[in-house]
N, C-alpha and C positions, 0 to 999 in steps of 0.2 A: 161730619161737618166740623170744620175747625172753628175755634172761638172767634177768630177774626172775620170769617165768613158770616157767622151769626151776628156779630157786632155790626157789620156793614148792612146786613138785611134789616135788623131792628132799627138802625139809624134811618134807613130809608122809609120804614113804615111807622116810625115813632109816633107821629101825630095821630094816625089811625088807632094804634094801640091805646094811646092815652084817652082818646075819645070813647073807647069801648070799656074802659075800666073806671070804677068809681074813684073819686079822689081819696088819697090816703088820709086816714083820721089820726091826728096826733093824740098821744096819751093825754089824759086830763091834766090841765095846767100847763101843758107844753105848747109851744108855738109851732105852727106848720113849717116844715123845712122849705127853703127856697127850691124851686124845681132845678134839678141838675141837668146838665146838657149831655154830652157824649159819654161821660163816665158811668152813667146809669143804664146804658143800653142793654147789657147782658142781664143785670138784675131785673130789669123791666120785662124781659122775655119770659122769665120763669113764672111769675104769677099769671101772665097772659096765657101761656101755654097750659098751665094747670087749670085755669078757669074755663078754657076751651078744649080740654082734653078729649071730649067726645068727638069734636071736629077732627083733631089730629089723629085719632084712632079709627076714623072712618075708612073702611076698605076702598070705597070709591075714590077717596083722596089719593090713596096709594096708586090707583090706576092712572090718575091724572099726572102724578109726579113721574111715574115710570115711562110716560110717553116720550 
């Protein structure tokens, strides 16, 4: 899968991913960063995929994708 394909997919499901993940916690004394728009699509995919790695490693998912 190319980075542009992943970027387009994450852009499409961005709101869903953000709803599934806890809000980022800024370090003590720091202010929370303003939410980024498109530029953060790929970095957003990494923690989501890692947090849900059991889902992505499920053999039944592979069968669905291969159809």
